[in-house]
MITI-15494 format. One record per residue: residue in one letter; x, y negated, z negated of N, C-alpha, C in turn; residue number from 1. Coordinates in nm, 3 decimals. Example, Ala and Ser with C-alpha at 12.3 -4.5 7.8 and 13.67 -1.06 7.14 Angstrom:
<rs>
<ketor:A n.X:1.319 n.Y:0.569 n.Z:-0.780 ca.X:1.230 ca.Y:0.450 ca.Z:-0.780 c.X:1.320 c.Y:0.330 c.Z:-0.780 marro:1> .
<ketor:S n.X:1.285 n.Y:0.225 n.Z:-0.708 ca.X:1.367 ca.Y:0.106 ca.Z:-0.714 c.X:1.290 c.Y:-0.003 c.Z:-0.787 marro:2> .
</rs>
This chain:
<rs>
<ketor:M n.X:-3.256 n.Y:0.381 n.Z:-6.617 ca.X:-3.144 ca.Y:0.290 ca.Z:-6.631 c.X:-3.013 c.Y:0.356 c.Z:-6.583 marro:1> .
<ketor:V n.X:-3.001 n.Y:0.484 n.Z:-6.610 ca.X:-2.879 ca.Y:0.554 ca.Z:-6.572 c.X:-2.861 c.Y:0.555 c.Z:-6.420 marro:2> .
<ketor:A n.X:-2.971 n.Y:0.559 n.Z:-6.345 ca.X:-2.964 ca.Y:0.566 ca.Z:-6.199 c.X:-2.934 c.Y:0.432 c.Z:-6.133 marro:3> .
<ketor:L n.X:-2.941 n.Y:0.322 n.Z:-6.207 ca.X:-2.915 ca.Y:0.190 ca.Z:-6.149 c.X:-2.769 c.Y:0.177 c.Z:-6.108 marro:4> .
<ketor:D n.X:-2.744 n.Y:0.096 n.Z:-6.004 ca.X:-2.605 ca.Y:0.065 ca.Z:-5.972 c.X:-2.554 c.Y:-0.037 c.Z:-6.075 marro:5> .
<ketor:D n.X:-2.424 n.Y:-0.065 n.Z:-6.075 ca.X:-2.365 ca.Y:-0.153 ca.Z:-6.175 c.X:-2.429 c.Y:-0.291 c.Z:-6.179 marro:6> .
<ketor:E n.X:-2.454 n.Y:-0.348 n.Z:-6.061 ca.X:-2.511 ca.Y:-0.483 ca.Z:-6.055 c.X:-2.650 c.Y:-0.486 c.Z:-6.120 marro:7> .
<ketor:A n.X:-2.733 n.Y:-0.389 n.Z:-6.087 ca.X:-2.868 ca.Y:-0.383 ca.Z:-6.145 c.X:-2.862 c.Y:-0.353 c.Z:-6.294 marro:8> .
<ketor:F n.X:-2.770 n.Y:-0.267 n.Z:-6.335 ca.X:-2.755 ca.Y:-0.234 ca.Z:-6.477 c.X:-2.720 c.Y:-0.360 c.Z:-6.557 marro:9> .
<ketor:V n.X:-2.625 n.Y:-0.437 n.Z:-6.507 ca.X:-2.584 ca.Y:-0.560 ca.Z:-6.575 c.X:-2.699 c.Y:-0.660 c.Z:-6.576 marro:10> .
<ketor:A n.X:-2.774 n.Y:-0.669 n.Z:-6.468 ca.X:-2.889 ca.Y:-0.761 ca.Z:-6.462 c.X:-2.997 c.Y:-0.723 c.Z:-6.562 marro:11> .
<ketor:Q n.X:-3.004 n.Y:-0.596 n.Z:-6.598 ca.X:-3.106 ca.Y:-0.546 ca.Z:-6.690 c.X:-3.054 c.Y:-0.525 c.Z:-6.832 marro:12> .
<ketor:L n.X:-2.941 n.Y:-0.586 n.Z:-6.868 ca.X:-2.882 ca.Y:-0.560 ca.Z:-7.000 c.X:-2.976 c.Y:-0.585 c.Z:-7.118 marro:13> .
<ketor:P n.X:-3.055 n.Y:-0.692 n.Z:-7.121 ca.X:-3.147 ca.Y:-0.706 ca.Z:-7.236 c.X:-3.246 c.Y:-0.590 c.Z:-7.246 marro:14> .
<ketor:A n.X:-3.304 n.Y:-0.549 n.Z:-7.134 ca.X:-3.397 ca.Y:-0.436 ca.Z:-7.135 c.X:-3.324 c.Y:-0.306 c.Z:-7.169 marro:15> .
<ketor:T n.X:-3.201 n.Y:-0.293 n.Z:-7.123 ca.X:-3.121 ca.Y:-0.174 ca.Z:-7.151 c.X:-3.091 c.Y:-0.165 c.Z:-7.300 marro:16> .
<ketor:A n.X:-3.054 n.Y:-0.277 n.Z:-7.361 ca.X:-3.027 ca.Y:-0.279 ca.Z:-7.506 c.X:-3.153 c.Y:-0.246 c.Z:-7.585 marro:17> .
<ketor:H n.X:-3.266 n.Y:-0.298 n.Z:-7.540 ca.X:-3.393 ca.Y:-0.270 ca.Z:-7.606 c.X:-3.424 c.Y:-0.120 c.Z:-7.598 marro:18> .
<ketor:L n.X:-3.408 n.Y:-0.062 n.Z:-7.481 ca.X:-3.431 ca.Y:0.080 ca.Z:-7.464 c.X:-3.335 c.Y:0.161 c.Z:-7.552 marro:19> .
<ketor:A n.X:-3.211 n.Y:0.117 n.Z:-7.560 ca.X:-3.113 ca.Y:0.186 ca.Z:-7.645 c.X:-3.155 c.Y:0.182 c.Z:-7.792 marro:20> .
<ketor:C n.X:-3.212 n.Y:0.071 n.Z:-7.836 ca.X:-3.262 ca.Y:0.061 ca.Z:-7.974 c.X:-3.373 c.Y:0.163 c.Z:-7.997 marro:21> .
<ketor:I n.X:-3.467 n.Y:0.170 n.Z:-7.906 ca.X:-3.581 ca.Y:0.259 ca.Z:-7.921 c.X:-3.538 c.Y:0.406 c.Z:-7.917 marro:22> .
<ketor:I n.X:-3.456 n.Y:0.442 n.Z:-7.818 ca.X:-3.413 ca.Y:0.581 ca.Z:-7.808 c.X:-3.323 c.Y:0.618 c.Z:-7.925 marro:23> .
<ketor:G n.X:-3.235 n.Y:0.527 n.Z:-7.965 ca.X:-3.149 ca.Y:0.553 ca.Z:-8.080 c.X:-3.230 c.Y:0.579 c.Z:-8.205 marro:24> .
<ketor:W n.X:-3.338 n.Y:0.504 n.Z:-8.223 ca.X:-3.426 ca.Y:0.524 ca.Z:-8.338 c.X:-3.499 c.Y:0.658 c.Z:-8.328 marro:25> .
<ketor:L n.X:-3.555 n.Y:0.687 n.Z:-8.208 ca.X:-3.627 ca.Y:0.814 ca.Z:-8.189 c.X:-3.536 c.Y:0.935 c.Z:-8.212 marro:26> .
<ketor:K n.X:-3.411 n.Y:0.925 n.Z:-8.168 ca.X:-3.318 ca.Y:1.036 ca.Z:-8.183 c.X:-3.249 c.Y:1.036 c.Z:-8.320 marro:27> .
<ketor:E n.X:-3.280 n.Y:0.934 n.Z:-8.401 ca.X:-3.218 ca.Y:0.920 ca.Z:-8.533 c.X:-3.066 c.Y:0.923 c.Z:-8.524 marro:28> .
<ketor:L n.X:-3.011 n.Y:0.841 n.Z:-8.432 ca.X:-2.867 ca.Y:0.840 ca.Z:-8.410 c.X:-2.790 c.Y:0.777 c.Z:-8.526 marro:29> .
<ketor:G n.X:-2.853 n.Y:0.688 n.Z:-8.599 ca.X:-2.786 ca.Y:0.625 ca.Z:-8.712 c.X:-2.709 c.Y:0.500 c.Z:-8.672 marro:30> .
<ketor:A n.X:-2.668 n.Y:0.428 n.Z:-8.774 ca.X:-2.603 ca.Y:0.298 ca.Z:-8.753 c.X:-2.469 c.Y:0.307 c.Z:-8.681 marro:31> .
<ketor:D n.X:-2.387 n.Y:0.404 n.Z:-8.716 ca.X:-2.255 ca.Y:0.414 ca.Z:-8.652 c.X:-2.266 c.Y:0.434 c.Z:-8.501 marro:32> .
<ketor:A n.X:-2.360 n.Y:0.517 n.Z:-8.458 ca.X:-2.376 ca.Y:0.548 ca.Z:-8.316 c.X:-2.449 c.Y:0.439 c.Z:-8.238 marro:33> .
<ketor:T n.X:-2.518 n.Y:0.350 n.Z:-8.309 ca.X:-2.596 ca.Y:0.247 ca.Z:-8.240 c.X:-2.538 c.Y:0.107 c.Z:-8.259 marro:34> .
<ketor:I n.X:-2.529 n.Y:0.062 n.Z:-8.383 ca.X:-2.484 ca.Y:-0.076 ca.Z:-8.406 c.X:-2.345 c.Y:-0.086 c.Z:-8.466 marro:35> .
<ketor:G n.X:-2.283 n.Y:0.027 n.Z:-8.494 ca.X:-2.146 ca.Y:0.026 ca.Z:-8.544 c.X:-2.052 c.Y:-0.034 c.Z:-8.442 marro:36> .
<ketor:D n.X:-1.925 n.Y:-0.046 n.Z:-8.479 ca.X:-1.825 ca.Y:-0.112 ca.Z:-8.394 c.X:-1.820 c.Y:-0.056 c.Z:-8.253 marro:37> .
<ketor:T n.X:-1.838 n.Y:0.074 n.Z:-8.238 ca.X:-1.837 ca.Y:0.135 ca.Z:-8.104 c.X:-1.974 c.Y:0.193 c.Z:-8.068 marro:38> .
<ketor:G n.X:-2.078 n.Y:0.151 n.Z:-8.138 ca.X:-2.213 ca.Y:0.197 ca.Z:-8.110 c.X:-2.264 c.Y:0.146 c.Z:-7.976 marro:39> .
<ketor:I n.X:-2.356 n.Y:0.218 n.Z:-7.917 ca.X:-2.404 ca.Y:0.184 ca.Z:-7.783 c.X:-2.475 c.Y:0.049 c.Z:-7.778 marro:40> .
<ketor:V n.X:-2.557 n.Y:0.017 n.Z:-7.876 ca.X:-2.626 ca.Y:-0.113 ca.Z:-7.875 c.X:-2.523 c.Y:-0.225 c.Z:-7.889 marro:41> .
<ketor:H n.X:-2.427 n.Y:-0.206 n.Z:-7.978 ca.X:-2.321 ca.Y:-0.306 ca.Z:-7.998 c.X:-2.243 c.Y:-0.327 c.Z:-7.868 marro:42> .
<ketor:E n.X:-2.210 n.Y:-0.219 n.Z:-7.799 ca.X:-2.135 ca.Y:-0.231 ca.Z:-7.673 c.X:-2.218 c.Y:-0.302 c.Z:-7.565 marro:43> .
<ketor:L n.X:-2.347 n.Y:-0.274 n.Z:-7.559 ca.X:-2.433 ca.Y:-0.342 ca.Z:-7.462 c.X:-2.440 c.Y:-0.492 c.Z:-7.491 marro:44> .
<ketor:V n.X:-2.446 n.Y:-0.528 n.Z:-7.618 ca.X:-2.448 ca.Y:-0.670 ca.Z:-7.655 c.X:-2.317 c.Y:-0.737 c.Z:-7.614 marro:45> .
<ketor:H n.X:-2.205 n.Y:-0.667 n.Z:-7.631 ca.X:-2.077 ca.Y:-0.722 ca.Z:-7.583 c.X:-2.084 c.Y:-0.752 c.Z:-7.434 marro:46> .
<ketor:L n.X:-2.141 n.Y:-0.660 n.Z:-7.356 ca.X:-2.152 ca.Y:-0.683 ca.Z:-7.212 c.X:-2.240 c.Y:-0.803 c.Z:-7.180 marro:47> .
<ketor:M n.X:-2.341 n.Y:-0.830 n.Z:-7.263 ca.X:-2.430 ca.Y:-0.944 ca.Z:-7.239 c.X:-2.357 c.Y:-1.077 c.Z:-7.252 marro:48> .
<ketor:H n.X:-2.249 n.Y:-1.080 n.Z:-7.327 ca.X:-2.175 ca.Y:-1.203 ca.Z:-7.347 c.X:-2.083 c.Y:-1.236 c.Z:-7.230 marro:49> .
<ketor:L n.X:-2.069 n.Y:-1.144 n.Z:-7.137 ca.X:-1.986 ca.Y:-1.167 ca.Z:-7.019 c.X:-2.073 c.Y:-1.225 c.Z:-6.908 marro:50> .
<ketor:T n.X:-2.011 n.Y:-1.291 n.Z:-6.815 ca.X:-2.086 ca.Y:-1.341 ca.Z:-6.700 c.X:-2.137 c.Y:-1.222 c.Z:-6.620 marro:51> .
<ketor:P n.X:-2.243 n.Y:-1.239 n.Z:-6.543 ca.X:-2.294 ca.Y:-1.127 ca.Z:-6.463 c.X:-2.184 c.Y:-1.063 c.Z:-6.380 marro:52> .
<ketor:M n.X:-2.175 n.Y:-0.934 n.Z:-6.391 ca.X:-2.074 ca.Y:-0.852 ca.Z:-6.323 c.X:-1.932 c.Y:-0.895 c.Z:-6.360 marro:53> .
<ketor:G n.X:-1.916 n.Y:-0.964 n.Z:-6.474 ca.X:-1.784 ca.Y:-1.008 ca.Z:-6.518 c.X:-1.711 c.Y:-0.906 c.Z:-6.602 marro:54> .
<ketor:A n.X:-1.774 n.Y:-0.795 n.Z:-6.630 ca.X:-1.709 ca.Y:-0.691 ca.Z:-6.710 c.X:-1.602 c.Y:-0.622 c.Z:-6.627 marro:55> .
<ketor:E n.X:-1.498 n.Y:-0.583 n.Z:-6.694 ca.X:-1.397 ca.Y:-0.503 ca.Z:-6.626 c.X:-1.464 c.Y:-0.372 c.Z:-6.583 marro:56> .
<ketor:P n.X:-1.435 n.Y:-0.323 n.Z:-6.463 ca.X:-1.500 ca.Y:-0.200 ca.Z:-6.417 c.X:-1.483 c.Y:-0.083 c.Z:-6.514 marro:57> .
<ketor:F n.X:-1.364 n.Y:-0.071 n.Z:-6.576 ca.X:-1.341 ca.Y:0.038 ca.Z:-6.670 c.X:-1.432 c.Y:0.024 c.Z:-6.791 marro:58> .
<ketor:E n.X:-1.441 n.Y:-0.098 n.Z:-6.845 ca.X:-1.525 ca.Y:-0.121 ca.Z:-6.962 c.X:-1.672 c.Y:-0.094 c.Z:-6.931 marro:59> .
<ketor:L n.X:-1.720 n.Y:-0.145 n.Z:-6.819 ca.X:-1.858 ca.Y:-0.123 ca.Z:-6.779 c.X:-1.883 c.Y:0.026 c.Z:-6.758 marro:60> .
<ketor:G n.X:-1.790 n.Y:0.093 n.Z:-6.694 ca.X:-1.803 ca.Y:0.236 ca.Z:-6.671 c.X:-1.807 c.Y:0.315 c.Z:-6.801 marro:61> .
<ketor:Q n.X:-1.725 n.Y:0.274 n.Z:-6.897 ca.X:-1.723 ca.Y:0.340 ca.Z:-7.028 c.X:-1.857 c.Y:0.324 c.Z:-7.099 marro:62> .
<ketor:V n.X:-1.910 n.Y:0.202 n.Z:-7.098 ca.X:-2.037 ca.Y:0.176 ca.Z:-7.166 c.X:-2.150 c.Y:0.251 c.Z:-7.097 marro:63> .
<ketor:R n.X:-2.148 n.Y:0.254 n.Z:-6.966 ca.X:-2.252 ca.Y:0.327 ca.Z:-6.892 c.X:-2.245 c.Y:0.477 c.Z:-6.922 marro:64> .
<ketor:A n.X:-2.125 n.Y:0.532 n.Z:-6.931 ca.X:-2.109 ca.Y:0.674 ca.Z:-6.963 c.X:-2.158 c.Y:0.701 c.Z:-7.105 marro:65> .
<ketor:Q n.X:-2.125 n.Y:0.611 n.Z:-7.198 ca.X:-2.170 ca.Y:0.625 ca.Z:-7.336 c.X:-2.322 c.Y:0.617 c.Z:-7.343 marro:66> .
<ketor:F n.X:-2.381 n.Y:0.524 n.Z:-7.267 ca.X:-2.527 ca.Y:0.510 ca.Z:-7.261 c.X:-2.590 c.Y:0.641 c.Z:-7.216 marro:67> .
<ketor:A n.X:-2.541 n.Y:0.697 n.Z:-7.106 ca.X:-2.597 ca.Y:0.820 ca.Z:-7.051 c.X:-2.581 c.Y:0.937 c.Z:-7.148 marro:68> .
<ketor:R n.X:-2.466 n.Y:0.945 n.Z:-7.212 ca.X:-2.438 ca.Y:1.056 ca.Z:-7.304 c.X:-2.516 c.Y:1.044 c.Z:-7.434 marro:69> .
<ketor:S n.X:-2.514 n.Y:0.926 n.Z:-7.495 ca.X:-2.575 ca.Y:0.906 ca.Z:-7.627 c.X:-2.727 c.Y:0.907 c.Z:-7.623 marro:70> .
<ketor:L n.X:-2.786 n.Y:0.856 n.Z:-7.516 ca.X:-2.930 ca.Y:0.834 ca.Z:-7.513 c.X:-3.005 c.Y:0.935 c.Z:-7.426 marro:71> .
<ketor:L n.X:-2.940 n.Y:1.042 n.Z:-7.388 ca.X:-3.006 ca.Y:1.145 ca.Z:-7.311 c.X:-3.123 c.Y:1.202 c.Z:-7.389 marro:72> .
<ketor:L n.X:-3.240 n.Y:1.202 n.Z:-7.329 ca.X:-3.359 ca.Y:1.252 ca.Z:-7.396 c.X:-3.382 c.Y:1.401 c.Z:-7.373 marro:73> .
<ketor:A n.X:-3.345 n.Y:1.450 n.Z:-7.258 ca.X:-3.364 ca.Y:1.592 ca.Z:-7.229 c.X:-3.251 c.Y:1.637 c.Z:-7.136 marro:74> .
<ketor:P n.X:-3.199 n.Y:1.757 n.Z:-7.160 ca.X:-3.088 ca.Y:1.806 ca.Z:-7.074 c.X:-3.134 c.Y:1.839 c.Z:-6.934 marro:75> .
</rs>
């Protein structure tokens, strides 16, 4: 998911959110990091409510960076 371009990432938001749920659970990230106000799953759901590619580039970039940082499985 991290390697996708913005358009493909946005097109795959439901699958991305699902993956975030699974990895968040496996890593035991907890509610604040996943579904809290600034949690990665919560942020992905916010993006799903926007029209395709309708996210502000900064917001999309922030969520993508958070996704990559929070859900990294191996360094």
